[in-house]
N, C-alpha and C positions, 0 to 999 in steps of 0.2 A: 503494499499499499504505500509506503514511502518511495517517494520518487527523488532521486538523485538531481540536483539542481544542473539544470544543463551548463554547457559553455558559454552560450550565449546570453544567459540570464544576465540581468540588469544589476550590479552591484547596490547593495542597500545604500550607499552614500552618492549614487551618480546624481540622484536631481538635486542634493546639496553641492556639488561640485559643479554642476552646469548652471545650478543659481548664482556661485559666487564669480563663474566666468563671465555670467552675463552681467552681473553688478559690475565687475572689472572693466568690462567692456565699456557700460555706460558711463561709468566715470572717466575712462579713459577718453571717449568720446565729448562729455561735457567740459573736461579741461583744455582739451584741444579748442573748443569752440571759445571758451573764455579766453585763452591764449590769441585766438584772433581776433576776438572783438578788443584785446586791450589796445592793441597797433591799429585796430582801424579808426581814424579819424573823426568817422560820426558817433561813436560813444561818448555818451554822456559822462560828465566827471563824477556825478555820485555814484555811477557803477562802476566805473575806476576804483573809485575813494573805497567804497565797499568791499570791492576784490581786493585791495590792497592792505585793507584791515583784516579780511579773512586770513590771506597769505601770512602777513606780520602773527596773527593767532596762532596760526597751525605751526609755525616757524619758534615761536619764542617760547622759551624756559617757564614762562610765568602762566599758570591757569586761571581760571575763576574761581573751579576749586581743584587744591593741589593734587597731585596724581597719587601720594602716598594713602588717602583715605581709601581705603577699600571700595570697589563697585563705582561711587559717585565722582572719584577722580578720572576716571576712563569715560564716563557717563558722559561728562559734561562734552568733552570731545568729540563723542558718538552721535549727539544731538547738533551742538552747535555749528561746525564743520558742514554737515551733509545740509540742514535749514541754509546756513548762510551763501551754499553754492546752487542752491535751488532759485534764493533770493534773487543771486547776481543773474541768474540765467533769465529769471523771470522779469526782471527789470530793464534788460534788453530791448530797444525799440525793435515793432515788427520788422521792419526794412534790414536790419542786421540778422534778426534770426530766418529771414528768407536769403538772405545773402549766403551766409554760413551753409545752409542747408543743400546748396547747390553743389 
């Protein structure tokens, strides 16, 4: 009654690794989009400022909540950085989003 797993069977963590790969590709695409927008002359100053502040926060050794505090120390980075990235992409003007998608 017990069937041996077939060699083509999907490993139990395959969906997680595929999900992580999609997340990595999306992050890479979004960061490239922001890099091109940073160099574009029509990018508003407030978007550049927000992107600069976000980059400074990511590279700064100073955090809102110190990393030695269990869970909360890294949680602030996991919340602030993706939300800041999403906000930067949202604030890009429509014509810049269309130019970059082509």
